[in-house]
C-alpha positions in Angstrom: 3.1 -0.8 -24.4 6.4 -0.2 -26.4 9.7 -2.0 -25.4 11.4 0.2 -22.9 14.9 0.4 -21.9 17.0 1.9 -19.2 19.8 4.1 -20.3 23.5 4.8 -18.8 24.6 8.6 -18.2 26.4 8.4 -21.1 23.4 7.8 -23.2 23.8 4.2 -24.1 21.1 1.9 -23.9 20.7 -1.1 -21.1 18.8 -3.6 -21.4 15.2 -3.0 -21.4 13.0 -3.2 -17.8 10.0 -4.5 -19.4 9.4 -5.9 -23.0 6.3 -6.3 -25.0 5.7 -9.8 -24.4 6.0 -8.9 -20.7 9.8 -10.1 -19.5 10.6 -8.2 -16.7 14.3 -7.0 -15.6 15.2 -8.1 -12.7 17.0 -5.2 -11.9 13.6 -3.3 -11.1 13.7 -5.3 -7.7 17.6 -4.8 -6.6 19.4 -2.3 -8.5 19.6 0.5 -5.5 19.8 3.4 -8.4 16.4 2.2 -10.0 14.9 2.2 -6.0 16.3 6.0 -5.6 14.7 7.1 -8.8 11.1 5.4 -8.0 11.0 7.5 -4.7 11.0 11.0 -6.5 9.8 9.6 -10.2 6.3 7.4 -8.1 6.1 8.1 -4.2 6.7 12.0 -4.7 4.1 12.4 -7.6 1.0 10.2 -6.4 -1.3 10.1 -4.0 0.0 7.8 -0.8 -2.6 6.7 1.9 -1.1 7.8 5.0 -4.2 7.0 7.9 -7.7 6.4 8.2 -9.8 8.9 10.0 -10.5 6.7 13.0 -7.1 6.3 13.7 -7.4 10.2 14.6 -11.2 10.8 15.8 -10.6 13.4 18.3 -8.7 17.1 18.3 -5.0 16.2 19.2 -4.9 12.5 17.7 -2.0 11.8 15.7 -0.1 9.0 14.2 3.3 9.3 12.4 3.4 7.3 9.0 5.8 8.2 5.6 5.7 9.1 2.5 7.8 6.7 0.4 10.7 7.6 3.3 9.7 10.6 4.1 8.6 10.6 7.5 5.5 12.6 8.5 3.2 13.4 11.4 -0.7 13.0 10.4 -2.9 14.7 13.0 -6.4 16.5 13.9 -5.4 19.7 15.0 -6.5 20.3 18.8 -8.0 23.8 17.9 -9.7 23.3 14.6 -10.0 19.7 14.2 -8.4 19.9 10.6 -6.5 16.9 9.3 -2.8 18.2 8.9 0.2 15.9 7.3 3.2 17.5 8.7 7.2 16.6 7.7 8.6 15.1 10.9 11.2 17.4 11.4 12.4 20.2 13.7 13.2 23.2 11.5 16.3 23.8 13.7 18.6 21.0 13.2 16.0 18.4 11.8 15.5 16.2 14.7 12.0 13.7 14.4 10.0 16.0 16.7 7.4 13.1 17.3 8.5 9.4 18.5 5.5 7.6 19.4 3.6 6.1 16.2 0.1 7.2 17.8 -1.1 9.6 20.7 -2.4 12.6 21.5 -0.7 16.1 21.7 -1.5 19.7 22.0 1.9 20.5 20.5 4.7 18.5 19.5 8.2 19.6 21.5 11.8 18.8 20.0 14.0 16.6 22.5 17.3 17.9 21.1 16.8 21.9 21.7 13.3 22.5 23.2 11.7 24.0 19.9 8.4 23.5 20.2 5.7 23.7 17.9 1.6 23.4 18.4 -0.6 20.7 16.8 -1.1 22.4 13.6 2.6 23.2 13.1 3.4 26.5 14.1 6.6 27.5 15.7 5.2 28.5 19.5 8.4 28.4 21.6 12.5 28.7 21.1 14.6 28.3 24.0 16.9 31.5 24.2 15.6 33.0 21.1 18.1 36.1 22.2 20.7 34.2 20.3 18.8 35.1 17.2 18.7 38.3 15.3 15.5 39.2 13.7 13.9 35.9 13.7 10.5 35.3 12.4 8.8 32.3 14.0 6.1 32.6 11.5 8.1 30.9 8.8 9.6 28.4 10.9 6.4 26.0 11.6 6.6 22.6 10.5 6.4 22.0 7.0 2.8 20.9 5.4 3.1 18.2 2.9 1.6 20.0 -0.6 -1.4 18.4 -0.8 -3.9 16.7 1.7 -7.4 15.2 0.6 -9.5 12.3 2.5 -12.0 10.2 0.5 -14.5 8.7 2.7 -12.1 8.2 5.8 -9.0 7.6 3.8 -6.6 10.3 4.2 -4.0 10.4 1.4 -1.0 13.0 1.0 1.0 13.9 -2.0 4.5 15.5 -2.4 3.2 16.8 -5.7 0.7 19.9 -5.5 0.1 19.3 -9.2 -1.3 15.5 -8.7 -4.8 15.4 -10.1 -7.9 15.5 -7.5 -7.9 12.8 -5.3 -11.3 11.1 -7.0 -9.9 11.7 -10.5 -6.7 9.5 -9.2 -8.7 6.9 -8.0 -10.7 6.7 -11.0 -12.5 3.1 -10.9 -11.1 1.9 -7.6 -13.6 4.4 -6.2 -16.6 1.9 -6.6 -14.3 -1.0 -4.4 -13.2 1.5 -1.7 -17.1 2.7 -1.5 -18.1 -1.0 -0.9 -15.2 -1.0 2.2 -16.5 2.7 3.3 -20.1 1.3 3.5 -19.0 -2.0 5.8 -21.4 -2.0 9.0 -23.1 1.0 10.7 -20.8 3.8 9.2 -18.1 2.1 7.8 -14.5 0.4 9.1 -12.5 1.4 11.9 -8.7 1.1 12.5 -9.0 1.2 16.3 -7.0 -2.4 17.0 -3.5 -1.0 16.0 -1.6 -3.1 13.2 0.7 -6.2 12.6 4.1 -4.8 11.5 6.0 -7.5 9.2 9.7 -6.2 8.0 11.6 -8.5 5.1 14.6 -8.3 3.4 13.6 -7.7 -0.1 11.9 -5.1 -2.3 8.7 -3.0 -1.9 7.1 -4.2 -5.3 7.2 -8.2 -4.3 4.6 -7.6 -1.6 2.7 -5.4 -4.2 2.4 -8.3 -6.7 1.9 -10.7 -4.0 -1.1 -9.1 -2.7 -3.3 -9.4 -5.5 -2.3 -13.0 -6.7 -4.3 -15.7 -6.5 -2.2 -18.0 -8.4 0.1 -19.1 -5.8 -2.5 -19.6 -3.0 -3.0 -23.3 -3.9 0.9 -23.6 -3.6 2.5 -21.2 -1.5 -0.4 -21.7 1.6 -0.7 -25.5 0.6 -0.2 -26.2 4.5 -2.7 -24.0 5.5 -5.5 -25.5 3.0 -4.4 -29.2 4.2 -5.0 -27.6 8.1 -8.9 -26.3 6.8 -9.1 -29.8 5.0 -8.6 -31.8 8.4 -10.4 -29.5 10.2 -13.8 -29.5 8.0 -13.3 -32.7 6.0 -13.6 -31.1 3.0 -10.9 -30.1 0.2 -10.7 -26.6 -0.3 -12.7 -25.2 -3.8 -9.8 -22.9 -4.3 -7.9 -24.5 -7.1 -10.9 -24.9 -9.3 -12.6 -21.7 -8.7 -9.3 -20.1 -9.6 -9.0 -22.1 -12.9 -12.5 -22.4 -13.7 -15.1 -19.9 -12.2 -15.6 -17.0 -14.3 -16.4 -14.9 -11.7 -13.1 -14.8 -10.0 -11.4 -12.6 -12.0 -8.5 -10.1 -12.2 -9.1 -6.7 -13.3 -6.8 -3.7 -14.1 -8.8 -0.6 -13.2 -6.4 1.7 -14.8 -3.7 4.5 -12.9 -1.7 1.2 -11.4 -5.2 0.1 -9.5 -6.1 -3.2 -9.7 -8.6 -5.5 -8.3 -9.2 -9.7 -7.9 -12.9 -10.4 -7.6 -14.0 -13.5 -5.9 -17.3 -12.9 -7.5 -19.4 -9.8 -9.1 -19.1 -6.9 -7.0 -22.8 -6.6 -7.6 -23.5 -10.0 -6.1 -20.9 -9.6 -3.4 -23.6 -10.6 -0.6 -24.0 -14.3 -1.9 -20.6 -14.9 -3.5 -17.7 -14.0 -0.8 -15.1 -16.5 -0.8 -15.1 -18.6 2.4 -11.4 -19.3 3.3 -11.8 -18.6 6.9 -9.3 -15.5 6.9 -12.0 -13.2 6.8 -15.0 -12.6 4.6 -15.5 -9.0 5.1 -14.5 -8.1 1.8 -15.0 -10.2 -1.4 -11.7 -8.9 -3.6 -8.9 -7.8 -3.0 -8.1 -4.5 -4.0 -4.7 -2.3 -4.9 -4.4 1.2 -4.8 -1.2 2.6 -6.5 1.6 2.6 -5.2 1.3 1.1 -1.6 -2.2 0.5 -0.1 -3.6 -2.7 -0.1 -7.1 -4.6 1.2 -7.5 -8.1 1.6 -10.2 -10.3 3.4 -10.8 -8.2 6.2 -7.4 -6.1 6.8 -5.9 -3.0 5.1 -2.4 -3.4 4.1 0.0 -0.5 4.1 3.5 -1.1 2.1 6.5 1.2 3.0 9.8 1.0 1.1 12.9 1.3 3.1 15.4 0.3 1.0 16.3 -1.6 -2.4 15.7 -4.6 -0.1 14.1 -3.7 3.0 10.5 -3.3 3.1 8.0 -2.8 6.0 4.3 -4.1 5.9 1.5 -2.7 8.1 -1.5 -5.0 8.6 -4.5 -3.1 10.0 -7.5 -5.1 10.9 -10.9 -3.8 9.6 -13.4 -3.5 12.5 -16.8 -2.8 11.2 -18.5 0.2 13.4 -21.6 -1.0 15.2 -20.6 -4.7 15.1 -21.2 -7.0 18.3 -18.5 -8.0 20.4 -18.6 -11.5 19.1 -17.9 -10.3 15.3 -15.2 -7.9 16.0 -13.6 -10.9 18.1 -13.9 -12.9 15.0 -12.4 -10.6 12.5 -9.4 -10.1 14.7 -9.0 -14.0 15.8 -9.2 -14.6 12.0 -6.8 -11.9 11.1 -4.2 -13.5 13.9 -4.3 -16.8 13.0 -3.4 -16.2 9.0 -1.7 -13.1 8.9 -0.2 -12.6 12.1 3.5 -13.3 13.3 2.5 -16.7 14.4 0.1 -17.3 11.5 0.1 -19.1 8.5 -0.3 -16.8 5.8 2.3 -14.1 6.1 4.8 -16.2 7.0 4.6 -18.5 4.1 4.5 -15.2 1.9 7.7 -13.9 3.6 9.8 -17.0 3.1 8.6 -18.3 -0.1 7.5 -15.2 -2.0 10.1 -12.5 -0.7 13.0 -14.3 0.8 13.3 -17.0 -1.9 12.3 -14.6 -4.7 15.3 -11.9 -3.4 17.7 -15.0 -3.3 16.8 -16.0 -6.7 17.2 -12.6 -8.5 20.7 -12.8 -7.4 21.2 -15.3 -10.1 21.8 -12.3 -13.0 23.2 -14.3 -16.2 21.8 -12.2 -18.8 19.5 -15.0 -20.1 18.0 -15.3 -16.8 17.6 -12.1 -15.8 14.1 -11.5 -16.5 10.9 -12.4 -14.7 8.0 -13.6 -17.0 4.6 -11.4 -16.2 2.7 -12.7 -18.9 0.3 -14.9 -17.9 -3.0 -14.8 -19.6 -1.7 -12.0 -21.6 -3.5 -13.4 -24.9 -6.8 -13.5 -23.4 -7.3 -10.4 -21.0 -10.6 -8.3 -22.1 -9.8 -4.9 -23.2 -12.3 -2.5 -22.5 -11.7 1.3 -24.1 -14.5 2.9 -22.6 -13.9 1.9 -19.0 -10.3 1.8 -19.2 -10.3 -1.4 -17.8 -8.4 -4.9 -19.0 -10.1 -7.8 -17.3 -8.8 -11.6 -17.3 -8.8 -14.6 -15.5 -8.2 -15.5 -11.9 -4.9 -16.9 -12.2 -4.0 -14.4 -14.9 -1.0 -12.0 -14.2 -3.4 -8.9 -15.1 -3.6 -6.8 -11.8 0.5 -7.5 -11.5 0.8 -5.7 -15.4 -1.9 -3.0 -13.8 0.4 -2.3 -11.5 3.9 -2.6 -13.3 2.5 -0.4 -16.3 1.8 2.5 -14.1 5.1 2.2 -12.7 7.0 2.2 -16.0 5.1 5.3 -17.2 6.0 7.1 -14.1 9.6 6.3 -14.0 9.9 7.5 -18.1 8.0 10.4 -17.5 10.3 11.5 -14.3 13.6 10.5 -16.6 12.5 12.7 -19.1 
């Protein structure tokens, strides 16, 4: 990666956003102009996760979601059963036509002036339509997102009609999505809803945190102390992060990254046990905003340069008995829930305090250091991967490397 500079409107060079030795300018977390650019350069030019098919199993089922900041409706058409992703915007005066997070509907009716659309988006009703001369309803339906594809039940959409096919885009990450899709008797279900977190900070902070075992021993020390009190044993987390060669971070290419808690081929024997769910023996980031941790799916939604929504969906294996499903939910609540130990730690220490610290913008201090393990990461050119130790920042560099490529390409 070459040293890259941002530029002013006049063409004058500013300080680099990311240097060759992986100093990362804090402007990428706090500059509204960079946020505006990444909505177009990143979220408009990639595949963004919007739903799992288990959330819309029946004809007419729908949920609302976002592509970047753009609101969409994801549904299974009542007549054909096809999966649609449509902009949640009436073609008349722009009001959102769907207000609920989830539901079942044969049609969507705008509450402002009563324009009505079928579940496939066709405009079917316009009150007092004699007020229009030569009005063609067929071209005034809800606008569909250019691309929609599903990979093993995971539904993605893209605002870029020219984006590569979804399996190609996912690349090396498909191996890990396949593992998740094979859970239980027929894959996972997202049927219990989600915890929604809101924090006043940049969306990229959550992406970095998701795949960062380095922070766990410190940020979540109170949780590890509780586990020690309950079990009478100290956690092996610190030792594994420092010395276990099978705990490793991998840049999968394309911005995707994984941290394995043991080799995937040995997952049945080596899944880590921290009492936060043992369903998935890895943390996985799918660029730009989807992640999997423990036993949940994590979806990151950027709202502004300093506001982020995070949805945490417990993954419940189809066919699992009631006791197993209950355990997954209780484990999820105790660590990731609003009164749990994990998410509250991350918001306070990893997001709020970092956002506060980044306000100190002296030129010599206006960079964060993302170089941990850079000198020892192992590059596999043929596989397109980079591998490092558990505490190395290989996964963070993976997403930032792709982020920078897209930001540069979009500015050309």
